[in-house]
BANU-92808 format. One record per residue (C-alpha): residue in one letter; x, y, z. Coordinates in steps of 0.25 Angstrom, whole numbers, padded with zeros to 4 digits, always signed. Example, Ala and Ser with C-alpha at 12.3 -4.5 7.8 and 13.67 -1.06 7.14 Angstrom:
REM BANU-92808
a+0049-0018+0031 s+0055-0004+0029 
//
This chain:
REM BANU-92808
m-0078-0852-0724 d-0078-0868-0727 f-0068-0871-0717 g-0058-0877-0726 r-0067-0887-0730 s-0068-0894-0745 w-0080-0900-0753 r-0078-0910-0762 g-0062-0907-0762 k-0063-0893-0763 r-0064-0881-0752 i-0078-0877-0750 l-0076-0863-0752 g-0062-0861-0749 d-0051-0851-0742 g-0055-0838-0748 k-0070-0840-0741 t-0071-0835-0728 w-0080-0832-0716 r-0075-0820-0713 g-0075-0817-0729 f-0092-0819-0730 f-0095-0813-0718 g-0086-0801-0721 g-0092-0801-0736 a-0108-0803-0731 l-0105-0791-0722 s-0099-0782-0731 g-0112-0785-0740 a-0121-0784-0729 v-0113-0770-0726 v-0114-0763-0738 g-0128-0768-0741 f-0132-0759-0728 l-0124-0747-0732 q-0133-0748-0744 i-0145-0750-0737 g-0142-0738-0729 l-0137-0730-0739 a-0151-0733-0745 e-0159-0730-0734 l-0150-0716-0733 l-0155-0714-0747 g-0168-0719-0745 t-0167-0729-0759 h-0168-0743-0751 g-0177-0748-0760 s-0170-0744-0773 w-0156-0749-0772 g-0155-0751-0756 f-0158-0766-0751 g-0173-0763-0746 p-0177-0760-0734 l-0174-0764-0720 p-0172-0776-0715 m-0173-0783-0730 s-0162-0775-0734 v-0153-0782-0721 a-0158-0796-0727 a-0155-0792-0741 v-0141-0786-0736 f-0137-0798-0729 s-0142-0808-0739 l-0135-0801-0751 s-0122-0801-0741 f-0122-0814-0736 g-0128-0820-0750 s-0116-0815-0757 m-0106-0821-0748 l-0113-0835-0750 g-0113-0833-0764 d-0099-0830-0763 s-0095-0843-0755 v-0104-0851-0764 g-0096-0846-0775 s-0084-0851-0768 f-0091-0865-0768 l-0092-0865-0781 k-0081-0862-0784 r-0074-0872-0776 r-0082-0882-0781 i-0079-0878-0797 g-0062-0879-0794 k-0060-0865-0792 e-0051-0859-0781 r-0051-0848-0773 g-0049-0834-0779 a-0052-0840-0794 k-0060-0833-0803 t-0073-0838-0804 p-0083-0827-0815 i-0094-0827-0811 l-0094-0836-0799 d-0086-0826-0792 q-0095-0812-0794 y-0110-0819-0794 n-0108-0829-0782 f-0111-0817-0774 v-0123-0813-0780 a-0130-0827-0779 g-0127-0828-0765 a-0133-0813-0762 f-0146-0817-0770 a-0148-0830-0767 l-0147-0828-0751 i-0156-0815-0753 l-0166-0822-0762 i-0167-0833-0749 v-0168-0822-0738 d-0176-0812-0746 s-0179-0815-0760 e-0190-0805-0761 w-0179-0793-0760 f-0170-0800-0770 l-0183-0799-0781 e-0186-0786-0778 r-0172-0781-0781 f-0167-0791-0791 a-0179-0796-0797 e-0192-0788-0798 g-0195-0776-0807 n-0177-0770-0810 g-0173-0778-0803 w-0166-0786-0813 m-0157-0774-0815 a-0153-0774-0801 l-0150-0789-0803 v-0142-0786-0816 a-0135-0775-0809 f-0131-0783-0797 l-0126-0794-0805 i-0117-0784-0814 l-0113-0776-0802 v-0108-0789-0792 p-0096-0793-0802 l-0091-0780-0803 i-0091-0777-0788 h-0086-0790-0785 r-0075-0789-0794 g-0072-0775-0788 v-0072-0780-0775 n-0063-0791-0776 i-0053-0782-0784 i-0054-0772-0771 g-0051-0786-0763 y-0039-0789-0771 k-0033-0775-0769 m-0035-0776-0756 g-0028-0789-0754 k-0039-0795-0750 k-0043-0804-0761 h-0033-0813-0768 v-0039-0812-0782 p-0047-0800-0789 w-0059-0806-0794 
//
């Protein structure tokens, strides 16, 4: 993604960040989100665990998916700045850069959507669940990628 460029003597993102991976990850996330929307519509539960009614849900899915990949890129940028090499374990940053990016972009695109789901009423419980589940899902996906030979390290 950084075309091999450096900033202040260090790579901007590193070889581990590619446009293929960025768009592949974002579009994979969007597909999962749209499957969730479809399932919620079929079950008639789009208000309780879906993304909400169309077209708001489409904007939310794309914002969360692309925001998570932006957060991942920012995480790589920060890791290069503190001297971490590609694949180096960086607890907290490795798990929550996705969340920070997703939340930042959805707040820019549709802050009302975010506030309704994570701040108002019992939304804080969803936020806490989200913050607990993300590292577990992240770890599981990385282990699968490692076992498939797609990742060099299982974290």
